[in-house]
N, C-alpha and C positions, 0 to 999 in steps of 0.2 A: 178546652171542652166544653159544651154545655152538658150538668150532669142531670136535667133534667129532662131533657129528649135524647141525650144519647146521640149528640152530633157533633165531630170533630171540627171544629176549628183548622181551617192550614193556610199557609203562607209560601208563595212561590219567590225563592229568591235566582234570580237569573231568568229574564224573559225572552229569550232566544228560541229557537227552535224547538228543544225538547221540554222547554219552561213553559214554551203555548203551548205544547202538550198536555201538560200536566193538569195548567192551569185550567184551561178547559173539560178536560175530562171530572177534576172532583166539582166544576159548575155544575156537571149533570149528573152528580152523585147525589143520593137523597141522603146519606150519611153523614155526609162533607159539608162543608160551607167557606168559601175560599173568601178568608178575611182579604187580602190583596197580595201584594206583589212590590218587588224592588229589583231593581236593575243598576248597575254604575252608571249606564246609557240612558241621558235622556231622552233620545231620538225612541228607547224602547218605552222607559215610563208615561212617554205620550203615545205611543202606540196602543198600551193598556187604558191609558184613560180614554179616549177615543172608543173604547169600548164598553165601559162605563165601569170600567175594574179600579176599585183603589188603590191607591198607588205609594209606598211608604217616602220618608224623608231619607232614608238610611236605614244601612244592616241594624244598625243598633236600637229605632225606633222599632224593626220589627221585633227585637228581641227585649221591647222593653212591652210590648201587646202582650199584657197576661191574660189576653183569652186564647189567644194562641198554642194551639199543645203541639202542633206538626208544621213543620219547615220541610221543603222539599227544595232541594240544595241544585241548582241545573247552571252550573257555572261553567268558567273554564275549568278542566280536569285538575291543573294545578293548586287551585284555592279549595278545591274539596273539604280538603283536610282542613285547617284553619277556619273555615265558615263553620264544619259540621262539629267544631270542636265548643268552640263558642257559643254555638246553638244547645249542644248538650250540655254545657254549662251552666247555662240559662234554662235550663230544668226542659228544653224542646223536644220532643219524639224528632227523627231525622233522616229521611229518606234518601239519600245520595244518587246520583246520577252516576252509569258508570262512566269510566271505570271507578271504584270509591275513592281510590287515591292512586299514588304512583309507586310503591315502595310494600314489604310486606314489614317494614319498621314503621313505618307512618300508620300503616292499618293497625298496626298491635295497639300502639298509640290509641286509635282512634276508639277502637274496643273496649280498653282500659277506663275510659273517658265514660262508655257507656254504661259498664257496668257499678263505674263509683257514683254514678248519678242515675241510674235507675232506670233508664230512659229506653225505647225505642230505637235502634240502632241499625239501618239495612242497606243495600243498595238497589238500582230499579231494573232487574234482570228480566224484561217485560218478553223478550225471545222464548223464554220458556213455553210458550202459550201463544207460539206461532203455529200454523196451520202444518206446516210442511215438517217443524219438528217433532208434532206431536203424531203425525203417520210415521214417519220414521221410528218412532222411541214404539209404537204400536206394534210395527211389525216386526220390532225383534223383540217384544215382551211375550204377545203372540207366540212365538218361534216358527211363524211363519214360512222362513227359512232356512228352519235347523239352527244349529247353531251358525254363529252370525263370527266369520274371522277379518273382514276390512269392513270399516266405515268411512267414505269418502265425501267430507261436506265441503262445499266450495260457496264463496260470494265472488262473484266478479262484476266487473266494472269498466268503464273505458275512457273514463272524463279526470283521471289524475286525482288525486287530495283533492277536495272545494276548496274552494280559495279565501280560506279564513283561517281562524288559532288552530285550526285540524293541521295546518301544516308545517305549526311552529313548534319545534321544539321545547323549549322553553315552557308553552301552556299543555302539555302533556299528548302533543301531538299524533299524530302516525295511526296505520291500519291496526298494528296488534291492538290498540286501545281502546281501536273507533269501533271495527267492528271485530275485531280477533277476541275482545274479551267477551261479546255476545255467542260465538261458534265454541271457544273457549269451554264457557259456563254449560253449553249445552253437553259437550261433550263430558264433563263432570259431574253434570246433573245424570244423564246417562247409567252414568258410571259410579252411582255415589258410594257404592260399597264394593267396588271393585279397584284393586292398587294399581295407581299411574307406576311405571317401574322405569321407563325412562323416556326422553324427548329428544328429538334433533330437527332442526330449525334451520329456516336460512331466510333471509330478511332482503327487500329487494329499496334499489333507490331510481326508478326509474325515470320517474319525472321529477322527484324531490330530494336531492339529497339533505335537507335535513333531517325530514324526517322518513320513516319509513311507509312506504305508497304500496307494500304489499308484504305477504308473507307467505311461508310454506311450513307445515309443522305434523311433523309423526311423532302420534303418541303411543307407547307399547303396555298395556293392562298386563296383568296377573292371569287374568283367565284368557291370555293369546288374542285377543282383541286387538289389532293395529288398526289404529283412527288415526287418519289423515285429516288435516284441516285446512286450506287457502283462503287465502287475499289477494286478490288480484284490481289495480284498477286502470290496466294498462291491456287488458285481454279482451278484441274483437270478436272473440267467436265465444259465446261459453260454452261450458263445458255442463253437466246437472250438478242443480244443487245439492243431491242426493246420491249416493252410489252406494248400495248394500249388499256384501257379498256373502254367503252362506252356503252349508253344505249340500243346501237341496233346493239351493234355486237366488235369484241373483232379484234386485230391486232396483228401480231406478225413478226418482223425483226429480224432473225436468227442472221446476221452479216453483215459486209461492203460490200460483195457481192449482200447485195440485195435479199435473198432467204428469202421466208415468204410466207405468205395470208392476208387475210381478211377473217372472219367468219360473216356473217351478219343475223340476224332475219329477213324475210319476212313475216313470219305469227304470231304477237304477241298472236293471239286470242287462237289459238291452243297448250294449255301449257297440257294438260293430257297428262300423262304418264302413262308405265307398271312398277312397281316397278322392280327393280334388284338386285341382290346381293350384297352387299357393307361388305368385310370381313365375318365375324361373325353373319352379320346380313342382313337388307335389306333396302333398301332408294326408295322414290320416287322424293324427292326434287333434288337429284344428280343426278337423272334418265338422259343420254344425249336426246337431244331432237330428234325428227324424221327429217330425210330428209326432208319433205316436210315443215318443216317450218324453214330453213335455207339452205342457201347457202356459197361456199365460190368463193372467188374476187381475181383477182392477185394483187399486190401491185402496186400501181400507181405512178409508180420508178419518181423519178426526179434525173435530174444529174444538179449537181451544176458546177460550170465554178471559181473556184478558183482567176482567173486571175482578176476577179471582184472588188480583194480587191486592189492590187495597181493598176489597173483602177479609183480608188475611190480616192487611196494616191496620184495620176497625179495630178485630178480634184482640188482636197483641193490644194495641191500647185499654181497651174496655173490658176485657175481658182475661188478660193475660195468656192469649192461645202461645204457641209455639212460631214463631215468623218462619216463614217456606222461604227466604235466604237467608240462610245463617249463617253466625261467624265464622262455623269453621269452611263454611262453601264460599263465605267471600274471601279467606284467608288461603284456601287451597289455590281457586282464581289465579290468584294474584301472584302467589308463586307460582304457578304454572309460567304464566306472562313473564316473570323474571328469568325462570328457566328456558326461556324462546332465545331470549335477547343474548342467556350467555350461551346458549348452544349458536346460535348466528355469529356472534362474535369471536367464537374459538374455533369454527367448525368443527364440535363434534358433539358425540353422545351425551346429556348430561343422565345420570343416573337421581332420578325422580327421589325424594325422602318423602312418601306421603306421612299424611297424619289424620287419614280415615281411622274413625273409631269403629 
């Protein structure tokens, strides 16, 4: 870090998709300076050089650069732990791409090293700033639907697992670690002080036998909320990104572009209805409400500012602020991931021993 100008010198380890993304963003921010990148693939080094980016000769060379105070680790999932630990023992602050590592035991070791070395150690959970998530959270926080009793969160594709390391178990592939970690972090962040009681999950191997290509998880929280998370890579008609049910209304967010609406009850007393034909019979219970008892409202859109993540990194390093993505949150999320794998393997409900404060 340049102490005179309070500019943080950073390096990126792993120049793939997310490594390239971090590299570009760091180069755009005034509070940070990119010293360079390193990757094990000569072709990726060449790609960086063609963009005028300095490339280190080895990971050790990165650690030896005393001017670098922040490392972003954007490598295969299975090597996050050893690279992060080496970086922290070299006195570097560290951002790990998600998932931070592949087991709670490994994470505990990484946290211990961070505390021992007195450095920042966190994970990049960028989707806390997604517009669709923040809009859903706004609906819940403002009590627009009354007490919310069920939230459904889905991400769905139709191309299977990408044909790279993400389909290889040895590298920490699979959709629970790839997309699941995002959706689970969102669920836990929304319920940061709401104790998680149980987990039931099912994983799929439709297009890949080695790694999960999708999963379904039902989370039950202490306040009565049921929160469903689903990731699929073999679905050709997508369901809504969010479906939120409350005692006084329902909200749907169709996609990342915030298409959707809320439908609210404004006259609970008028519940009489005329029976309607339903298949080979009739029903009064499932007859739609009349227009004079409900109304639609546009979604209360919230637009995220992802730069807040790196602003927080800067404040932690320079001024000792509290990091946004905390060690406890990292541990809680990874513990939930393990519970999902255990539940799916044994086809059973896992009683979750939550460690919220």
